[in-house]
N, C-alpha and C positions, 0 to 999 in steps of 0.2 A: 347489546351485547356485554355479559356481565363477565368482567375481565376478571371476578375473584373470584374461583372455582376450588369448594373443597377439594383438598389431597383426598387421593384413597391408601397412600404410601407405598405404591407400587413399587416408583422411581429408588426411593430409599432403599429397599431390597435387589435392585441390579445392581450386582458387584462384579460383573462382567459381560461382554456379550452374551455368553452361553443361557445367560438368564432370562435374553430375551425369548430365546429359541423356546423357551417352557410356557409361556405365555400364551392365554387363548385368545381368538379376534376381541371380545371384549374388553378384556385386560389390557389387551396392545391399545384398543381406543384409548383407557380410561389413562395409560401411558403416558400417552401422546398430551391428552389435556394436564396434565402432572407437569410434563416438561417445558409445553408455555409458560406456564404460570411461573415457574422456575425461572426459564430465560429471563422474564421480565421483567421480574421481581428484583433478579441479580441486576440487569444491567441497570434499573432504573436508578440502584444504589450503587453499583462501579461505574456506569457506561460501557462501552464497546459496540457490538454490532449485533443490531437486534433482527432489523426487518431480514435479512440474508436468511437467520438461523431459524426464524419462526417459518420460512418459507420451506426448512429442510427436516420439520421433525421426522414425517411419517416416510421421508425417503431414507434418513438415517438409520430408524426403527427396521424396515425392509431390509436396508443393508448387512445390517448385523443378525437379524433373523434369517436372511440367503445364505451369508458366508461365512467363513471359519477365521473371522482376525485374531492372532495376526500371524499366522501362515499364510493367509489370503491378505495379500497387501491393498487397502483404501486409501487413495492419496486424494486429499481437498487440493484444489485449482484456487489456493487465495485463503491460506486453513479459516480466515474470520467464518466460516460459514458450518464449523464444525462444533458450535457448543455443545448440540446432541451427542456428537461421538463423543465427547470429552465426558458427558454425562453416564455416557451406557458404559463406559470402560475402562471404572473403578475411582472416578475424580466426582462425585454426586458429592462426598461426604470436603473436600474442597473447593466445593463450584461457587463458594461463600466467597472467595480469595480471589476469583477473577481477575488478573490487571492489576492487582495490587503487589505492593514490593514483594516480594519471597513467597508469594500465590501461584497458583496457575495461568498459564498466559494466555491470552487470546488469539493466539494461532498455533497452531500444531507443533509440537515441539520433539523430537526423537527420546531427548534427556527427560521427558515429563511421563512418558508412556511406551511401553512396547508397542502399543497400537497405532502412534505415529510416526511415517515412515520419514519423515523430510520436513526441517524447517520449513514453512508454508506464510508467504504475504504478500508474493506477488503473483499476476494471474498471467495463464499460460503455460504454465511449466506444467501440467499434472500429467498431460499425455504423455511427454516425451520421459516423464520420468518412470510413469507405467508400462510404457514400453520398454523397457531399458531394465524393468524389473519382470518383466514375463520373456524377454529374450535370455535373460539369467537362468530364469525358470526352466526354459527351454533346452539348454545347454547342460544342465543340471538331471534334466529328466523330471523335473517334480510337478505336479498335476496342479498345483496351485495357481488360483486367480490373481491379477492384478489390474486394479479397480481404479480408473482415473474417473471423479466426480468434478464436473466441468460446467460453470456459467453459461449462459448461451451470452453475455458480457465479452467474456472471456475469448470467445471465438473470434475477436475481432484483432486479437492478436499473432503476429506473423509468427510466430514460434509455436501456437497451437498448429497452425495448418502446415508446419515444416514437419511435426512429429504425424500428424494424418498421413501428409504423402508416403513417409516412411514406413510407417506400422501396417499402413493398409497392404502393402508386399508382401508381409507376414503374415504365417500360420500359428501366432502365439494365440496364448489365454488371456488375451487384451480383453478387456471389456471398459467401456466409454461410455460414461451415463451426462448425457447430455442435459440440464438442467434450467428447463426455457422458461423463466419469469417475466420476460420480455423488458428486464432492466440490465444493466450492469450496475453502478451507482445510477447515476444519471440514465435516463432512459435510452434505449438501445439506437444506435445510429449506422446506417450503413448497407451496403448489399446482403449480407448474412441476415441481419436481423429480418430484409424484406423476404430472403428467401423463408426463413423459419416462420414466418408468418402465413406465406403459402404453404411451406409443409403442416400447417396446425387446422389449415382451414380443408385440408383433404387426408383425413385421417384413416379414411375405412379400409382402404387397399394392404396401408401397411398395419392395422392392428389383423385381418384379415390372414395376411402372409404370417404373421408371427404364433399366430394362433393353430394353425391349421398346419404348421410346421413343428410343432411341436407334437401335433394327434402322429402326423406320420410317422418321426424319429420313433415312436413308440411299437411300432409296428415292429416283430421278428425278421432276423436277417435281412429282410428288404427295405426298411424303412429307411436307413439311410439315404441310399441309391433311388430309390421311388423318389421321394424329396428332390433330390438335388433336377431329377428331370423334369417333373414336376415344374418346378420351380425358374428352371430355364424357360420355359412357354409360358410362364410367369412373369417372367421379367421382360419375351416380347411383349407380351398385352399391353403390361403398363408402361412402357416406351410409348403407346400408339396414345394410351389416356392420359398420363402424365409426365412431364419431364422428367430424366430417369435422375433418379437420389445421387445427390453428391456427394454422399459417404459410401453410396458402394459404387458409385463412379471411381471412386478412391482404394475400393476391395472391401470395406467392413461392410458387414452386414449389417440391415436397421430393425429396429425393430420401435415402432412410435409411429404418434404420439400418443402417452398415453396418461392419466389422470396421476400425477405424481403426491395425490394425497389420499389415494387409494391402497393400504397396504398390502391386500392381497392382490390388488392384478401388478403391482412394484415385484412381489415374490414371485409371483408365473413367470413377469419378463424377465428379470436375473436369472432364476433356474432357465429359463427356455435358452437365456445367452449364453450359461455353461455348457450347454450341448451342442453346443454350436465351433466347429473345427476352425474359425477364421475368426480376426478379430470383428466386434460386435460394436456398434452403436445402440444405447435405449436411450431416447426421444423420450422425454418427459415435461410436462408442463403443471409448474407449480403457481401459488400464489405468493409474494414476496411480500411480508407482512402479518401473513396469516395469521388470525386467530387475535391479531389485535388493536381495535379499531382506528389510531390513528396510525399505528404502522401501514394498516392496509390503505388507508386513505395518501398517508404520503411516506410513500415506501424509500424515496431520496433521503429523505430528513432524518430518517430512523435507521438509515444503513450506519451509519456511524454515529453513534452520540454518545455525550457527556452525560451526566447524571441528571435525572427526569422526573418529573410528580408523576405515580402510576394512573392516579384520576386523572388530571388536567390532558398529559402529553407532554407540558412546557418544561424546558430547557431549564435548569438550575442554575448555570452562567450566563455569562454577558454573551450579548451577540456581536456585541465591540470587539475586531482583530486586526491582525494586522489584512488580516484575506479579505477583507469586508473593505479597508480603508486601499488597496489595492485594486479593489474592483471599482472603488471609487472614481481615483485619481485615473483610472482607465477608459472612463466615460468620459470624466470631464479631457481629458486631453483628444479622446474621440470625437468629440462632440466641434472639435477645433479644425480638427487635421482627417479628413475623408483617406487618409492613406493607412490610417490606424487599425488592425486588425487582432483577432484573440482568436488564438488557438489553445484548445484543452483535449485532453485525452478520457473522457468520458468523468469528467471534472469538475463541471461547472460552478456546481451548487459548494463545491468543498473548496475550490481555489478563490471564491467570490464573483463568480464574472456571468452569474444568475441573472443580474439584472441587465450585464450588458448583452446578452445574448438576445435579451427582449428588447434592449432600444434598440440594438444595430445587428441583426439578423444578417444582413446582408455582408456582414464583416467578421460572424461569428461562426466559427469551425470547432465542430465537437468529433475526433474523428476514433473517435473509441478507445478501446483497452489498447492503442497501438502507439507508444513513445517512441518509437525511432522513427515510424512515418512520420509523426508532428513536428519533429526537430526538423527532417529533411525536405519535408510541405512549407513549414515556415520558410526556408533558405528559397524554394522557388516562389512563394510573393515575395518573398527580398529583391529575388531576379525581375519579377514583373512590376516593381513599384512599389508595392506595398510596404509597411512597418510593420510587421509581422511579432508577437508578442504571445510566445508559450508559454501558460502558466501549468507548473507542474511540482509536484512534492520534490521534497531532495530524495528521497528514497528511489524514487521511480525513475529520477533523470538519471542513473546511475546505469540505465538500460542503453542510455544514447550515447557513451560516448565514442563508437565510429562515425555517429554523424555530425554531433560536434566537431569532433577532430575532423572529417574529410567533408564532411557537406557545411559546416560556417565556418568554423576558423579557416582551413585550407582555402577555401573557395573567398573569402575577402566575403562572405554576404551578412549585411546588417539584418543581425535577427538579435532577438529579445528575448532572454530568457525569465523568466519571473519564478525564482525557484522558493517555492514557499515551504512551512517545516523545516528550516534551517535550521540545525542543532538539535537539541534533544528534545524529542516528543514527547514522552513521557510512556503511559500505560500502555501501548501498540509495542514497545522494546523491541529486538533488536531489527527484524526484519524493516523495522519504519525509522527508525532514528534518522535522522540529517546529517550525517557527520562525517559523507566523502564527497560530500561537491567540493568543496576547497577544493584538498587535492587535485580533484580531477580536473578542476580548469582553471586549478594556477597553471597547470604544465602547457596549456595552451597558446602558443601562439597568437599576435591579434586577437587579443581578448580581455577584455576590461569586464573589472569583477568591482560590485560595488555592497557592500553591507550595512547597510543603514539601520539605525539605533529607534528612530520614534519615526511617526507619519509622516513630518514635514520632509523631513530626509531623504525617507521613500522618495516623496512625490518629486524632489528634486533631484535622485537620480533617473528618475525617469525622463524627467526632463531632456538629463544630459544626454542620454541614451538614444532620445529621439534628435535629437538637435545637435551635440555635440561632440558624443563619440561614434569610431566608425567599424563595422567587422561585429567581430560576437560580444552583444553586451549582459551578463549574467546580473543579476542583481537578487540576491538572497535575503530574504526575512524570517521569524522563527513563526512556530505555531503562539496562537493566544491573544492576547492583547496587549498595548503597549503598559506597561507598570505605571504605577500613580505616581507624582512627585511633584513637591514643592520648588524645585529648582529650574530655572532656566534652563532647559538639556537641549538645546537645540546647537549640532554645526554641521558647517554647512559647506566647509573644503575641503579638500581632498584626506585633511585631518585634521585636528586641534590638538590644542595643549591646555589642561584645565589645571588650573592652580601654577604658582610660583615657575618661572624658567628655569631659576636658579636653583630650585629642590634637587638634592642628591641622589635621591630614589624617584625611579621613574615606573607607573604600571603603564603596561602598555596593552591593547586588546582591541576590541572591534565587535559592533552587533548590540545584542541586549546584556551583553556582560557588562557595558559602558554603565548601566544603573546600580550595578552591584560594586563596578571600581566606584561610582563617586558616595555610595552608600561605606564603601570601604576606607576609601580617605576620610571621611569624616572621623570614625572608631578610631585611625589610626593619630589623627592629627591632638584626640582627646589623650593621647598616650604620648605626645609631643612627638610624635614621628611624623615628617611632614613631605609628602612624594607630591609630584606630577602626575597626572594623567596624559598618556597619548593616546590622542583614539582617533581610528584608524575607518574613513567612510569608503575609502576608496583600497581595496586587497589586493588588487594587482592592476596595475602595477602598484607595488609601496611605495610612496612618495620618498624620494630621497632625502626632503627636507624633514621629515618624519623621524627617520635613521639621525641624522643630525641634531635633531632636538634632545636625543639622549645619548648622543655620544661621548659628554664631560661629566657624567653619571658613576655614581661610584657603584650603583646596583639598577639593575633592571631586571624586572617579572613580565612575563609574558602570560597573559591568562587565554587562551583559546576552547571556545567548544563545537569542536572539531576534531581530527586525529590529528596528532603531533608529527607524522609521518606526512611532508609534502604540504604539511600546512603554511599558513602566514607566517608561525613565530620560526621556525628554521631560517625562511628567508629573510627574514628579517632580521638574525644572527647572521647569517653568513655576510649581510651586508653591514652590520655594527663589524663584525671583525677583519673584514675587508678597507675597512676608514679605520682600521686601528684601536679600538674600543680597548681599553684595557683595565674596566671594571669587569664586578660579577654580572650572571645573566640565569637567570632560571624562568623554564618554559613549563608551564601548568599546563594539560590539553590530554586527551584519549590519549594513550599511549598500547598498540597493542593487544588490544581486545575488542566485542561485542557488547557492547550494553543494553543491558537488560531492562525489565519492565520496573517503571517506578514514578512517580512523580516525580516533575522536571523539577523545582526545589528541593527535593532529596537527590534526585543525583546531581544539582550543582553543590551539594554539601558534602557528597564522596568521592565528586573528583574535585575538590577544594575550587572551587567557582564559586560558592556563595561569597557576602561579604565578611561573613567572621569568619572561612574557610581561605580567604586573602588573605586577612588579617594575622590570622596566628601564623601560615605560610612566611610572609615577609616578616614578621616578628620574629618569629625562628631566625631564619635565615640571614637577616642581621645579626643578631645576636652570634650565631655561628662565626661569621664572615669576621665578626668585629674578635673572635677569641683567634680567629686566624692571623 
């Protein structure tokens, strides 16, 4: 397949969705070709979500041909599949800035375009949002539509079922488009995946039904009534031949499955759905990664990818990472202890569990995009005598607050939570920054939290979790790989003091900021300012000895890659004050805001966590305090 097709400049002339409606069938096909090439080239340069967007090109074109955005609201479940939507809604000129600092986001954002209804970054929310908009439209008497575009993988999320259950009982102008590509991030699992596979294998009835209903309703006066009576009869016949449609049992009218890469077929289905007076599900089949050989062959690898070579498909960055080390560590422990199990919520590859899933399939559980269930399921494994580890991105752990509290901490079930992507994650932006997990888990009784900086410390933390600690244990680590250094940086106690114990200035931190602190210590030494670093490996409970280690200092500087409110620094400061600390104290953390997308190195600078900014802050504060 030739992945470098000459552009026809149709895309550059699309200024808004109205321009799409003016194109001929042939021009629409050329537009899709141009869009795919733009997606491939941009993601290769900037990183981002490729396979999912390549699979939704024709769908997005059909949506903007059939509906009138922004009056009709198109709501993208997990906005990572909305790149084509961005290109067709006035953002083609800025698309080269995708995921770059001050550029356009990799997800939908209302502050970026009137065509984006919500900030979207987590799965399973679109039907609830669209149902709410449809209900508001009904109250106002509006004739506009609310359209939720949701992938089949997101149907494993409980919130989608809650929304379907409620919305099916309404008469609102709600259309749910189920984008069925047999994938979420990893290959789909569970009963819903099997159900959709069954429906895909017997599409004839549903195709007939949709086409016939459209024709009948065109008959003047009696068309609507005739359609209703005929389809009552057809429903009886259908229930004999097929099992009843899950969606129709919930009160939705069902259209599909149809080819998600046939623009005309998609438009016909959408226009048919607009004629129906109850909520509708349009079930479409698409190919994830369509149009780029490497993404078609390995859609999981090209789901979310860093910069890569378009010709070879090879990533520009190293495969070494905290996630990879976690996966290896878990395999090593599991080889010696048959109680150790791994749980993931559709993120086997992203969390480093791919090898574990192949080596120990009987102890590996992918529950689909259902983080809440994953936590409670893990507590059940624990009650059954296993040692479960649930690997989850920090941003998705937010969804599990009640389960962590009620089903793990309260029950005192020994459950290990491996929190990946803790801290700044960079270009994925507000919806994915891992900045809230510390504030969440530090408030829980019966909970131990580790934040190792090195691979070796990570292994030690998991050893402690399995064989020393009880109840709920959280081990958090950042995205990417361990920074390179020539120093011996391993510290294996609950805390460590680096530098002279008699130093009058202390820098307290944890996690990967430790590496920045070491560099800052060097730079300060060159300026004749001597500090000691107090590094926390265990951040809950904070070791009392670590607080005592800085109690006699003139100044204590705490740097935390997380939220200030409810963070470790606030707890540490409280303990200092209770111990009668009389020196000066400074906290540097993210305070009262969501963090936008930019490279991690730039975020470190912006929030004064880079070595140079640490030095500048300490110098300025020490000088100011000296004056006072």
